[in-house]
Biopython code that builds the backbone (N, CA, C, O; Angstrom):
import numpy as np
from Bio.PDB.StructureBuilder import StructureBuilder

atoms = [
    (1, "MET", "N", (89.705, 88.668, 114.906)),
    (1, "MET", "CA", (90.515, 89.669, 114.587)),
    (1, "MET", "C", (90.511, 89.816, 113.384)),
    (1, "MET", "O", (91.450, 89.224, 112.852)),
    (2, "LYS", "N", (89.635, 90.540, 112.459)),
    (2, "LYS", "CA", (90.556, 90.560, 110.912)),
    (2, "LYS", "C", (89.750, 91.926, 110.792)),
    (2, "LYS", "O", (88.733, 92.505, 111.172)),
    (3, "VAL", "N", (91.242, 92.089, 109.765)),
    (3, "VAL", "CA", (91.505, 92.893, 109.712)),
    (3, "VAL", "C", (90.088, 93.493, 108.482)),
    (3, "VAL", "O", (89.242, 92.625, 108.266)),
    (4, "ASN", "N", (89.855, 94.960, 107.701)),
    (4, "ASN", "CA", (89.430, 96.065, 106.940)),
    (4, "ASN", "C", (90.055, 96.036, 105.876)),
    (4, "ASN", "O", (90.450, 97.163, 105.574)),
    (5, "VAL", "N", (90.441, 94.949, 104.872)),
    (5, "VAL", "CA", (91.309, 94.880, 104.241)),
    (5, "VAL", "C", (91.456, 95.988, 103.534)),
    (5, "VAL", "O", (92.460, 96.667, 103.318)),
    (6, "ALA", "N", (89.878, 96.157, 103.048)),
    (6, "ALA", "CA", (89.132, 97.441, 101.621)),
    (6, "ALA", "C", (89.114, 98.543, 102.543)),
    (6, "ALA", "O", (88.286, 99.395, 102.865)),
    (7, "LYS", "N", (90.197, 98.276, 102.840)),
    (7, "LYS", "CA", (90.397, 99.966, 103.689)),
    (7, "LYS", "C", (91.853, 100.316, 103.049)),
    (7, "LYS", "O", (92.251, 101.447, 103.330)),
    (8, "ILE", "N", (92.409, 99.803, 102.520)),
    (8, "ILE", "CA", (93.751, 98.937, 101.377)),
    (8, "ILE", "C", (93.605, 100.021, 100.449)),
    (8, "ILE", "O", (92.698, 99.950, 99.620)),
    (9, "ASN", "N", (94.526, 101.218, 100.476)),
    (9, "ASN", "CA", (94.477, 102.271, 99.340)),
    (9, "ASN", "C", (96.026, 102.014, 98.471)),
    (9, "ASN", "O", (96.427, 102.771, 97.587)),
    (10, "CYS", "N", (96.938, 100.477, 99.068)),
    (10, "CYS", "CA", (97.912, 99.954, 98.543)),
    (10, "CYS", "C", (98.159, 99.602, 97.795)),
    (10, "CYS", "O", (96.979, 99.607, 97.445)),
    (11, "PRO", "N", (99.158, 98.747, 96.104)),
    (11, "PRO", "CA", (99.536, 97.277, 95.619)),
    (11, "PRO", "C", (99.529, 96.736, 96.641)),
    (11, "PRO", "O", (100.291, 97.185, 97.498)),
    (12, "LEU", "N", (98.629, 95.493, 96.999)),
    (12, "LEU", "CA", (99.592, 93.991, 97.751)),
    (12, "LEU", "C", (99.699, 92.487, 97.044)),
    (12, "LEU", "O", (98.942, 92.355, 96.082)),
    (13, "LEU", "N", (100.492, 91.375, 97.361)),
    (13, "LEU", "CA", (101.140, 91.096, 96.936)),
    (13, "LEU", "C", (101.198, 89.889, 97.405)),
    (13, "LEU", "O", (102.192, 89.467, 97.998)),
    (14, "LEU", "N", (99.515, 88.794, 97.068)),
    (14, "LEU", "CA", (100.231, 87.818, 97.913)),
    (14, "LEU", "C", (100.675, 86.936, 97.443)),
    (14, "LEU", "O", (100.534, 86.875, 96.222)),
    (15, "VAL", "N", (101.670, 85.443, 98.346)),
    (15, "VAL", "CA", (102.050, 85.172, 97.448)),
    (15, "VAL", "C", (101.237, 83.433, 98.233)),
    (15, "VAL", "O", (100.641, 83.809, 99.242)),
    (16, "ASN", "N", (101.083, 82.037, 98.102)),
    (16, "ASN", "CA", (100.346, 81.403, 98.113)),
    (16, "ASN", "C", (101.110, 79.926, 97.609)),
    (16, "ASN", "O", (101.506, 79.377, 96.580)),
    (17, "GLY", "N", (101.026, 79.712, 98.994)),
    (17, "GLY", "CA", (100.994, 77.843, 98.367)),
    (17, "GLY", "C", (99.968, 77.363, 98.656)),
    (17, "GLY", "O", (99.227, 77.378, 99.639)),
    (18, "CYS", "N", (99.985, 76.731, 97.278)),
    (18, "CYS", "CA", (98.305, 76.105, 96.623)),
    (18, "CYS", "C", (97.934, 74.878, 98.625)),
    (18, "CYS", "O", (96.884, 74.989, 99.258)),
    (19, "ASP", "N", (99.231, 73.847, 99.099)),
    (19, "ASP", "CA", (98.868, 72.842, 99.517)),
    (19, "ASP", "C", (99.810, 73.461, 100.860)),
    (19, "ASP", "O", (100.870, 72.851, 101.006)),
    (20, "ASP", "N", (99.672, 74.086, 101.411)),
    (20, "ASP", "CA", (99.526, 74.485, 102.448)),
    (20, "ASP", "C", (99.272, 74.355, 103.651)),
    (20, "ASP", "O", (98.875, 75.408, 104.151)),
    (21, "GLN", "N", (99.367, 73.002, 104.750)),
    (21, "GLN", "CA", (98.868, 73.160, 105.837)),
    (21, "GLN", "C", (98.708, 73.118, 106.765)),
    (21, "GLN", "O", (97.745, 72.600, 107.330)),
    (22, "TYR", "N", (100.357, 74.103, 107.605)),
    (22, "TYR", "CA", (99.593, 75.585, 108.360)),
    (22, "TYR", "C", (98.448, 76.344, 108.036)),
    (22, "TYR", "O", (97.630, 76.625, 108.913)),
    (23, "TRP", "N", (98.353, 76.587, 107.245)),
    (23, "TRP", "CA", (97.567, 77.853, 107.265)),
    (23, "TRP", "C", (96.926, 77.950, 106.084)),
    (23, "TRP", "O", (97.446, 77.556, 105.040)),
    (24, "CYS", "N", (95.262, 78.698, 106.166)),
    (24, "CYS", "CA", (94.078, 77.726, 105.183)),
    (24, "CYS", "C", (94.930, 79.296, 103.988)),
    (24, "CYS", "O", (93.945, 79.925, 103.602)),
    (25, "ALA", "N", (96.224, 79.983, 103.401)),
    (25, "ALA", "CA", (96.268, 80.930, 103.173)),
    (25, "ALA", "C", (96.101, 80.543, 101.552)),
    (25, "ALA", "O", (97.161, 80.609, 100.930)),
    (26, "VAL", "N", (94.921, 80.147, 100.778)),
    (26, "VAL", "CA", (94.426, 80.205, 99.009)),
    (26, "VAL", "C", (93.117, 80.704, 99.419)),
    (26, "VAL", "O", (92.391, 81.383, 98.693)),
    (27, "GLU", "N", (92.863, 80.364, 100.536)),
    (27, "GLU", "CA", (90.832, 80.284, 101.079)),
    (27, "GLU", "C", (91.471, 82.048, 101.590)),
    (27, "GLU", "O", (90.923, 82.918, 100.913)),
    (28, "THR", "N", (92.263, 82.478, 102.399)),
    (28, "THR", "CA", (92.794, 84.092, 103.083)),
    (28, "THR", "C", (92.966, 84.996, 101.817)),
    (28, "THR", "O", (93.056, 86.186, 102.122)),
    (29, "ALA", "N", (93.028, 84.757, 100.570)),
    (29, "ALA", "CA", (93.520, 85.081, 99.452)),
    (29, "ALA", "C", (92.989, 85.448, 98.660)),
    (29, "ALA", "O", (93.358, 86.274, 97.825)),
    (30, "ASP", "N", (91.407, 84.589, 98.802)),
    (30, "ASP", "CA", (90.471, 84.982, 97.704)),
    (30, "ASP", "C", (89.233, 85.533, 98.226)),
    (30, "ASP", "O", (88.264, 85.898, 97.561)),
    (31, "ASP", "N", (89.407, 85.559, 99.841)),
    (31, "ASP", "CA", (88.877, 86.678, 100.885)),
    (31, "ASP", "C", (89.318, 87.798, 100.437)),
    (31, "ASP", "O", (88.623, 88.765, 100.123)),
    (32, "ILE", "N", (90.626, 87.705, 100.382)),
    (32, "ILE", "CA", (91.834, 89.412, 100.439)),
    (32, "ILE", "C", (91.129, 89.753, 99.039)),
    (32, "ILE", "O", (90.687, 90.845, 98.680)),
    (33, "SER", "N", (91.139, 88.252, 98.181)),
    (33, "SER", "CA", (90.657, 89.160, 96.796)),
    (33, "SER", "C", (88.436, 90.211, 97.000)),
    (33, "SER", "O", (87.712, 91.190, 97.177)),
    (34, "ASN", "N", (88.571, 89.328, 96.844)),
    (34, "ASN", "CA", (87.030, 89.768, 97.092)),
    (34, "ASN", "C", (86.317, 90.683, 97.674)),
    (34, "ASN", "O", (85.282, 91.310, 97.451)),
    (35, "THR", "N", (87.459, 90.578, 98.814)),
    (35, "THR", "CA", (86.279, 92.142, 99.103)),
    (35, "THR", "C", (86.791, 93.492, 98.641)),
    (35, "THR", "O", (86.163, 94.540, 98.788)),
    (36, "MET", "N", (88.266, 93.356, 97.935)),
    (36, "MET", "CA", (89.448, 94.453, 96.992)),
    (36, "MET", "C", (88.206, 94.591, 96.755)),
    (36, "MET", "O", (87.453, 95.376, 97.331)),
    (37, "ASN", "N", (87.714, 93.256, 95.236)),
    (37, "ASN", "CA", (86.718, 93.869, 94.557)),
    (37, "ASN", "C", (85.830, 94.739, 95.072)),
    (37, "ASN", "O", (85.888, 95.949, 95.292)),
    (38, "ALA", "N", (85.043, 93.963, 95.219)),
    (38, "ALA", "CA", (83.706, 94.977, 96.530)),
    (38, "ALA", "C", (83.885, 96.260, 96.484)),
    (38, "ALA", "O", (83.037, 97.119, 96.237)),
    (39, "ALA", "N", (84.971, 96.393, 96.717)),
    (39, "ALA", "CA", (85.455, 97.442, 97.362)),
    (39, "ALA", "C", (85.938, 98.396, 96.637)),
    (39, "ALA", "O", (86.433, 99.431, 97.085)),
    (40, "GLY", "N", (85.755, 97.940, 94.839)),
    (40, "GLY", "CA", (85.834, 98.693, 93.581)),
    (40, "GLY", "C", (87.870, 99.254, 93.508)),
    (40, "GLY", "O", (88.398, 100.273, 93.062)),
    (41, "LYS", "N", (88.494, 97.928, 94.218)),
    (41, "LYS", "CA", (90.099, 98.402, 94.471)),
    (41, "LYS", "C", (90.970, 96.537, 93.964)),
    (41, "LYS", "O", (92.077, 96.079, 94.245)),
    (42, "GLY", "N", (89.824, 95.968, 93.167)),
    (42, "GLY", "CA", (90.565, 94.936, 93.112)),
    (42, "GLY", "C", (91.884, 95.464, 91.789)),
    (42, "GLY", "O", (92.527, 94.434, 91.589)),
    (43, "HIS", "N", (92.288, 96.255, 91.166)),
    (43, "HIS", "CA", (93.476, 96.689, 91.191)),
    (43, "HIS", "C", (94.807, 96.591, 91.396)),
    (43, "HIS", "O", (95.793, 96.292, 90.722)),
    (44, "LEU", "N", (94.539, 96.969, 92.669)),
    (44, "LEU", "CA", (95.517, 96.922, 93.607)),
    (44, "LEU", "C", (96.194, 95.217, 93.970)),
    (44, "LEU", "O", (97.332, 94.861, 94.275)),
    (45, "VAL", "N", (95.366, 94.715, 93.841)),
    (45, "VAL", "CA", (96.317, 93.344, 94.485)),
    (45, "VAL", "C", (96.827, 92.856, 93.059)),
    (45, "VAL", "O", (96.926, 93.419, 91.969)),
    (46, "THR", "N", (97.184, 91.229, 93.642)),
    (46, "THR", "CA", (98.161, 90.832, 92.476)),
    (46, "THR", "C", (99.102, 89.800, 93.608)),
    (46, "THR", "O", (99.931, 89.867, 94.516)),
    (47, "ARG", "N", (98.041, 88.536, 92.553)),
    (47, "ARG", "CA", (98.187, 87.281, 93.121)),
    (47, "ARG", "C", (99.530, 86.235, 92.884)),
    (47, "ARG", "O", (100.192, 86.265, 91.847)),
    (48, "LEU", "N", (99.786, 85.395, 93.915)),
    (48, "LEU", "CA", (100.803, 84.111, 92.977)),
    (48, "LEU", "C", (100.545, 82.863, 94.014)),
    (48, "LEU", "O", (100.759, 82.681, 95.212)),
    (49, "ASP", "N", (99.899, 81.992, 92.794)),
    (49, "ASP", "CA", (99.134, 81.086, 93.780)),
    (49, "ASP", "C", (100.068, 79.434, 93.315)),
    (49, "ASP", "O", (99.589, 78.773, 92.394)),
    (50, "TYR", "N", (100.863, 79.119, 93.756)),
    (50, "TYR", "CA", (101.973, 78.235, 93.742)),
    (50, "TYR", "C", (101.365, 77.039, 94.339)),
    (50, "TYR", "O", (101.154, 76.932, 95.547)),
    (51, "ALA", "N", (100.992, 75.824, 93.149)),
    (51, "ALA", "CA", (100.076, 73.968, 93.403)),
    (51, "ALA", "C", (101.532, 73.404, 93.757)),
    (51, "ALA", "O", (102.565, 73.510, 93.096)),
    (52, "ASP", "N", (101.327, 72.789, 94.957)),
    (52, "ASP", "CA", (102.176, 71.259, 94.850)),
    (52, "ASP", "C", (103.160, 72.548, 96.167)),
    (52, "ASP", "O", (104.239, 72.024, 96.445)),
    (53, "THR", "N", (103.021, 73.684, 96.774)),
    (53, "THR", "CA", (104.016, 74.351, 97.219)),
    (53, "THR", "C", (103.078, 74.149, 98.539)),
    (53, "THR", "O", (101.869, 73.937, 98.450)),
    (54, "GLY", "N", (103.723, 74.232, 99.669)),
    (54, "GLY", "CA", (103.939, 74.829, 101.761)),
    (54, "GLY", "C", (103.820, 75.754, 102.227)),
    (54, "GLY", "O", (103.275, 76.704, 101.665)),
    (55, "HIS", "N", (104.239, 75.789, 103.282)),
    (55, "HIS", "CA", (104.504, 77.176, 103.895)),
    (55, "HIS", "C", (104.996, 77.902, 103.791)),
    (55, "HIS", "O", (104.674, 78.995, 103.326)),
    (56, "LEU", "N", (105.882, 77.575, 104.160)),
    (56, "LEU", "CA", (106.629, 78.817, 104.463)),
    (56, "LEU", "C", (107.687, 78.864, 102.401)),
    (56, "LEU", "O", (108.590, 78.098, 102.065)),
    (57, "ILE", "N", (107.190, 79.783, 101.704)),
    (57, "ILE", "CA", (107.492, 80.323, 101.213)),
    (57, "ILE", "C", (109.210, 81.385, 100.707)),
    (57, "ILE", "O", (108.894, 82.362, 100.028)),
    (58, "GLU", "N", (110.175, 81.322, 100.856)),
    (58, "GLU", "CA", (111.573, 81.426, 101.362)),
    (58, "GLU", "C", (112.315, 82.902, 99.842)),
    (58, "GLU", "O", (112.055, 83.424, 98.757)),
    (59, "PRO", "N", (112.962, 82.864, 100.578)),
    (59, "PRO", "CA", (114.239, 83.110, 99.590)),
    (59, "PRO", "C", (115.144, 82.144, 99.030)),
    (59, "PRO", "O", (115.958, 81.559, 99.744)),
    (60, "PRO", "N", (115.017, 81.873, 97.375)),
    (60, "PRO", "CA", (115.895, 80.857, 97.257)),
    (60, "PRO", "C", (116.863, 79.684, 97.663)),
    (60, "PRO", "O", (118.000, 80.031, 97.981)),
    (61, "PHE", "N", (116.625, 78.616, 97.689)),
    (61, "PHE", "CA", (117.565, 77.507, 97.819)),
    (61, "PHE", "C", (117.709, 77.509, 99.940)),
    (61, "PHE", "O", (118.527, 77.353, 100.847)),
    (62, "SER", "N", (116.524, 77.751, 99.730)),
    (62, "SER", "CA", (116.159, 77.750, 101.030)),
    (62, "SER", "C", (115.856, 76.717, 100.536)),
    (62, "SER", "O", (115.313, 76.522, 99.448)),
    (63, "PRO", "N", (116.391, 75.556, 101.773)),
    (63, "PRO", "CA", (115.496, 74.138, 102.084)),
    (63, "PRO", "C", (114.416, 74.356, 102.153)),
    (63, "PRO", "O", (114.064, 75.396, 102.710)),
    (64, "HIS", "N", (113.483, 73.482, 101.625)),
    (64, "HIS", "CA", (111.992, 72.400, 101.503)),
    (64, "HIS", "C", (111.914, 72.316, 102.900)),
    (64, "HIS", "O", (112.527, 71.476, 103.558)),
    (65, "CYS", "N", (111.255, 73.073, 103.309)),
    (65, "CYS", "CA", (110.603, 71.850, 105.366)),
    (65, "CYS", "C", (109.799, 71.293, 105.257)),
    (65, "CYS", "O", (109.818, 71.568, 106.457)),
    (66, "ALA", "N", (108.533, 70.387, 104.951)),
    (66, "ALA", "CA", (107.355, 70.005, 104.536)),
    (66, "ALA", "C", (107.132, 70.443, 106.819)),
    (66, "ALA", "O", (106.162, 71.006, 107.327)),
    (67, "ALA", "N", (108.107, 70.034, 107.398)),
    (67, "ALA", "CA", (107.134, 70.068, 108.620)),
    (67, "ALA", "C", (107.769, 70.261, 109.861)),
    (67, "ALA", "O", (108.489, 69.300, 110.133)),
    (68, "GLY", "N", (107.769, 71.338, 110.898)),
    (68, "GLY", "CA", (108.161, 71.838, 111.996)),
    (68, "GLY", "C", (108.093, 72.424, 113.083)),
    (68, "GLY", "O", (107.359, 73.409, 113.005)),
    (69, "SER", "N", (108.800, 72.167, 114.681)),
    (69, "SER", "CA", (108.339, 72.445, 115.549)),
    (69, "SER", "C", (107.778, 73.682, 115.702)),
    (69, "SER", "O", (108.049, 74.760, 115.171)),
    (70, "VAL", "N", (106.432, 73.162, 117.022)),
    (70, "VAL", "CA", (106.387, 75.559, 117.312)),
    (70, "VAL", "C", (106.291, 74.636, 118.910)),
    (70, "VAL", "O", (105.931, 73.484, 119.153)),
    (71, "ILE", "N", (106.697, 75.538, 119.621)),
    (71, "ILE", "CA", (106.036, 75.040, 121.421)),
    (71, "ILE", "C", (104.971, 76.535, 121.245)),
    (71, "ILE", "O", (105.297, 77.629, 120.785)),
    (72, "LEU", "N", (103.798, 76.150, 121.723)),
    (72, "LEU", "CA", (103.023, 76.516, 122.237)),
    (72, "LEU", "C", (102.400, 76.884, 123.422)),
    (72, "LEU", "O", (101.866, 76.114, 124.221)),
    (73, "HIS", "N", (102.569, 79.161, 123.580)),
    (73, "HIS", "CA", (102.797, 79.620, 124.640)),
    (73, "HIS", "C", (102.082, 78.865, 125.430)),
    (73, "HIS", "O", (102.723, 78.105, 126.157)),
    (74, "SER", "N", (100.256, 78.841, 125.547)),
    (74, "SER", "CA", (99.630, 78.512, 126.808)),
    (74, "SER", "C", (100.564, 77.559, 127.231)),
    (74, "SER", "O", (101.424, 77.883, 128.050)),
    (75, "SER", "N", (100.503, 76.393, 126.764)),
    (75, "SER", "CA", (101.237, 75.205, 127.645)),
    (75, "SER", "C", (102.409, 74.233, 127.348)),
    (75, "SER", "O", (102.529, 73.022, 127.529)),
    (76, "ASN", "N", (103.729, 75.753, 126.516)),
    (76, "ASN", "CA", (104.981, 75.058, 126.727)),
    (76, "ASN", "C", (104.746, 74.071, 126.563)),
    (76, "ASN", "O", (104.916, 73.314, 127.519)),
    (77, "GLU", "N", (104.114, 73.375, 125.003)),
    (77, "GLU", "CA", (104.277, 71.503, 125.077)),
    (77, "GLU", "C", (105.079, 71.788, 123.559)),
    (77, "GLU", "O", (104.733, 72.757, 122.883)),
    (78, "LYS", "N", (105.608, 71.340, 123.332)),
    (78, "LYS", "CA", (106.237, 71.283, 121.449)),
    (78, "LYS", "C", (105.007, 70.503, 120.698)),
    (78, "LYS", "O", (104.449, 69.466, 121.057)),
    (79, "VAL", "N", (104.731, 71.388, 119.444)),
    (79, "VAL", "CA", (104.154, 70.040, 118.620)),
    (79, "VAL", "C", (104.531, 70.078, 117.613)),
    (79, "VAL", "O", (104.801, 71.198, 117.179)),
    (80, "ILE", "N", (104.745, 68.879, 116.719)),
    (80, "ILE", "CA", (104.945, 69.135, 115.323)),
    (80, "ILE", "C", (103.948, 69.637, 114.455)),
    (80, "ILE", "O", (102.748, 69.484, 114.688)),
    (81, "GLN", "N", (104.446, 70.304, 113.342)),
    (81, "GLN", "CA", (103.529, 70.927, 112.241)),
    (81, "GLN", "C", (103.651, 70.878, 110.851)),
    (81, "GLN", "O", (104.419, 71.550, 110.163)),
    (82, "ALA", "N", (103.167, 70.376, 110.630)),
    (82, "ALA", "CA", (102.581, 70.165, 109.240)),
    (82, "ALA", "C", (103.183, 71.504, 107.788)),
    (82, "ALA", "O", (102.736, 70.875, 106.829)),
    (83, "TYR", "N", (103.619, 72.362, 107.357)),
    (83, "TYR", "CA", (103.652, 73.039, 106.440)),
    (83, "TYR", "C", (103.299, 73.245, 105.153)),
    (83, "TYR", "O", (102.948, 74.258, 104.547)),
    (84, "GLY", "N", (103.601, 70.990, 104.517)),
    (84, "GLY", "CA", (102.674, 70.767, 103.255)),
    (84, "GLY", "C", (103.965, 71.457, 101.860)),
    (84, "GLY", "O", (104.966, 72.161, 101.993)),
    (85, "GLY", "N", (103.392, 70.912, 100.761)),
    (85, "GLY", "CA", (104.347, 71.061, 99.601)),
    (85, "GLY", "C", (105.649, 69.864, 99.488)),
    (85, "GLY", "O", (106.384, 69.122, 100.140)),
    (86, "LYS", "N", (105.319, 70.285, 98.262)),
    (86, "LYS", "CA", (106.486, 68.546, 97.055)),
    (86, "LYS", "C", (107.744, 69.508, 97.387)),
    (86, "LYS", "O", (107.502, 70.677, 97.687)),
    (87, "THR", "N", (108.928, 69.102, 97.347)),
    (87, "THR", "CA", (110.469, 69.524, 97.775)),
    (87, "THR", "C", (110.633, 69.421, 95.890)),
    (87, "THR", "O", (111.658, 68.771, 95.680)),
    (88, "LYS", "N", (109.953, 69.853, 94.496)),
    (88, "LYS", "CA", (110.668, 70.275, 93.421)),
    (88, "LYS", "C", (109.895, 71.303, 93.187)),
    (88, "LYS", "O", (110.501, 72.324, 92.863)),
    (89, "PRO", "N", (107.812, 71.424, 93.293)),
    (89, "PRO", "CA", (108.098, 72.553, 93.384)),
    (89, "PRO", "C", (107.645, 73.541, 93.703)),
    (89, "PRO", "O", (107.127, 74.519, 93.164)),
    (90, "HIS", "N", (108.015, 73.024, 95.190)),
    (90, "HIS", "CA", (108.031, 74.312, 96.101)),
    (90, "HIS", "C", (109.853, 75.269, 95.734)),
    (90, "HIS", "O", (110.147, 76.460, 95.633)),
    (91, "SER", "N", (110.551, 74.160, 95.654)),
    (91, "SER", "CA", (111.462, 75.087, 95.134)),
    (91, "SER", "C", (111.291, 75.932, 93.877)),
    (91, "SER", "O", (111.431, 77.150, 93.766)),
    (92, "HIS", "N", (110.948, 75.003, 92.925)),
    (92, "HIS", "CA", (110.640, 76.094, 91.772)),
    (92, "HIS", "C", (109.615, 77.627, 92.818)),
    (92, "HIS", "O", (110.206, 78.641, 92.448)),
    (93, "ALA", "N", (109.116, 77.821, 93.260)),
    (93, "ALA", "CA", (107.929, 78.965, 93.525)),
    (93, "ALA", "C", (108.887, 79.225, 94.410)),
    (93, "ALA", "O", (108.484, 80.182, 95.070)),
    (94, "GLN", "N", (110.576, 78.688, 95.009)),
    (94, "GLN", "CA", (110.318, 79.978, 95.688)),
    (94, "GLN", "C", (110.874, 80.651, 95.299)),
    (94, "GLN", "O", (110.605, 81.781, 95.705)),
    (95, "GLU", "N", (112.292, 80.542, 94.034)),
    (95, "GLU", "CA", (113.014, 81.283, 92.915)),
    (95, "GLU", "C", (112.056, 81.788, 92.422)),
    (95, "GLU", "O", (112.184, 83.009, 92.507)),
    (96, "ASP", "N", (110.650, 81.366, 91.678)),
    (96, "ASP", "CA", (109.532, 82.207, 90.797)),
    (96, "ASP", "C", (109.129, 83.399, 91.213)),
    (96, "ASP", "O", (108.975, 84.451, 90.593)),
    (97, "SER", "N", (108.896, 82.985, 92.898)),
    (97, "SER", "CA", (107.871, 84.197, 93.454)),
    (97, "SER", "C", (109.207, 85.544, 93.987)),
    (97, "SER", "O", (109.070, 86.767, 93.989)),
    (98, "TRP", "N", (110.396, 84.729, 94.378)),
    (98, "TRP", "CA", (111.422, 85.832, 94.305)),
    (98, "TRP", "C", (111.460, 87.135, 93.868)),
    (98, "TRP", "O", (111.310, 88.217, 94.436)),
    (99, "THR", "N", (111.784, 86.669, 92.284)),
    (99, "THR", "CA", (112.278, 88.465, 91.191)),
    (99, "THR", "C", (110.774, 88.442, 90.851)),
    (99, "THR", "O", (110.657, 89.127, 89.835)),
    (100, "LYS", "N", (109.452, 87.926, 91.269)),
    (100, "LYS", "CA", (108.333, 88.542, 90.944)),
    (100, "LYS", "C", (108.022, 89.344, 91.989)),
    (100, "LYS", "O", (107.056, 90.094, 91.848)),
    (101, "ILE", "N", (109.064, 89.358, 93.747)),
    (101, "ILE", "CA", (108.442, 90.277, 94.372)),
    (101, "ILE", "C", (109.563, 91.065, 94.146)),
    (101, "ILE", "O", (109.112, 92.157, 93.797)),
    (102, "LEU", "N", (111.196, 91.130, 94.155)),
    (102, "LEU", "CA", (111.509, 92.475, 93.949)),
    (102, "LEU", "C", (111.107, 93.196, 92.619)),
    (102, "LEU", "O", (111.559, 94.330, 92.461)),
    (103, "SER", "N", (110.585, 92.848, 91.984)),
    (103, "SER", "CA", (110.199, 93.024, 90.772)),
    (103, "SER", "C", (108.762, 94.570, 90.954)),
    (103, "SER", "O", (108.639, 95.724, 90.547)),
    (104, "PHE", "N", (107.759, 93.318, 92.047)),
    (104, "PHE", "CA", (106.317, 94.331, 92.681)),
    (104, "PHE", "C", (107.228, 94.982, 93.317)),
    (104, "PHE", "O", (106.727, 96.105, 93.374)),
    (105, "LEU", "N", (108.924, 95.080, 94.196)),
    (105, "LEU", "CA", (108.794, 96.057, 95.047)),
    (105, "LEU", "C", (109.647, 97.945, 94.409)),
    (105, "LEU", "O", (109.692, 99.037, 94.974)),
    (106, "GLN", "N", (110.255, 97.380, 92.809)),
    (106, "GLN", "CA", (110.728, 97.870, 92.851)),
    (106, "GLN", "C", (109.879, 98.682, 92.354)),
    (106, "GLN", "O", (109.448, 99.604, 93.047)),
    (107, "TYR", "N", (109.434, 98.485, 90.942)),
    (107, "TYR", "CA", (108.238, 98.815, 90.027)),
    (107, "TYR", "C", (107.424, 99.634, 91.250)),
    (107, "TYR", "O", (107.504, 100.813, 90.907)),
    (108, "HIS", "N", (106.624, 99.561, 92.608)),
    (108, "HIS", "CA", (105.861, 99.862, 93.551)),
    (108, "HIS", "C", (106.309, 100.847, 94.299)),
    (108, "HIS", "O", (105.678, 101.791, 94.773)),
    (109, "LEU", "N", (107.281, 100.619, 94.373)),
    (109, "LEU", "CA", (108.554, 101.707, 95.291)),
    (109, "LEU", "C", (109.657, 102.779, 94.209)),
    (109, "LEU", "O", (110.104, 103.901, 94.444)),
    (110, "TYR", "N", (109.766, 102.229, 93.459)),
    (110, "TYR", "CA", (110.301, 103.705, 92.766)),
    (110, "TYR", "C", (110.054, 103.938, 91.303)),
    (110, "TYR", "O", (110.346, 104.928, 90.634)),
    (111, "CYS", "N", (109.490, 102.888, 90.962)),
    (111, "CYS", "CA", (109.012, 103.397, 89.041)),
    (111, "CYS", "C", (107.341, 103.404, 88.627)),
    (111, "CYS", "O", (106.844, 103.343, 87.502)),
    (112, "SER", "N", (106.708, 103.495, 89.884)),
    (112, "SER", "CA", (105.053, 103.742, 89.050)),
    (112, "SER", "C", (104.862, 104.885, 90.115)),
    (112, "SER", "O", (105.147, 104.863, 91.312)),
    (113, "PRO", "N", (104.078, 106.296, 89.054)),
    (113, "PRO", "CA", (104.134, 106.724, 88.709)),
    (113, "PRO", "C", (103.548, 107.643, 90.763)),
    (113, "PRO", "O", (103.740, 108.711, 91.344)),
    (114, "LYS", "N", (102.764, 106.201, 91.066)),
    (114, "LYS", "CA", (102.671, 106.570, 92.664)),
    (114, "LYS", "C", (102.827, 106.575, 93.508)),
    (114, "LYS", "O", (102.133, 106.826, 94.494)),
    (115, "ALA", "N", (104.367, 106.131, 93.277)),
    (115, "ALA", "CA", (105.324, 105.612, 94.688)),
    (115, "ALA", "C", (106.162, 107.234, 94.620)),
    (115, "ALA", "O", (106.526, 108.059, 93.782)),
    (116, "LYS", "N", (106.162, 106.974, 96.403)),
    (116, "LYS", "CA", (106.185, 107.871, 97.643)),
    (116, "LYS", "C", (106.893, 107.232, 98.133)),
    (116, "LYS", "O", (106.478, 106.151, 98.553)),
    (117, "LEU", "N", (108.955, 107.758, 98.400)),
    (117, "LEU", "CA", (109.920, 107.770, 99.107)),
    (117, "LEU", "C", (109.906, 108.662, 100.643)),
    (117, "LEU", "O", (110.904, 108.668, 101.363)),
]
sb = StructureBuilder()
sb.init_structure("model")
sb.init_model(0)
sb.init_chain("A")
sb.init_seg("    ")
for serial, (resi, resn, name, xyz) in enumerate(atoms, 1):
    if name == "N":
        sb.init_residue(resn, " ", resi, " ")
    sb.init_atom(name, np.array(xyz, "f"), 0.0, 1.0, " ", f" {name:<3s}", serial, name[0])
structure = sb.get_structure()
């Protein structure tokens, strides 16, 4: 099931690792951006795309995990899943994105003329 993002009327921040091996993050962000642009809402989308960065973009100083294990719900089987990314660029993305995420939230929740709590 695909969410109809064209109905979204609030600002979106998309944070993507361009070497995400777990999820097609960049392609999904492209689809969201294109859909929002077609709906005349492209101004609501802010994208942060990080080269050589994997799936888990967490708060700064979190360790880079290039892979992890998951248990499949259907079979209870343990599977190793690659997340991608290189340690230095991934760490930089975590630091850079964190400050930008906080700024985005600060502006849109408190400072924007349209902000409502």
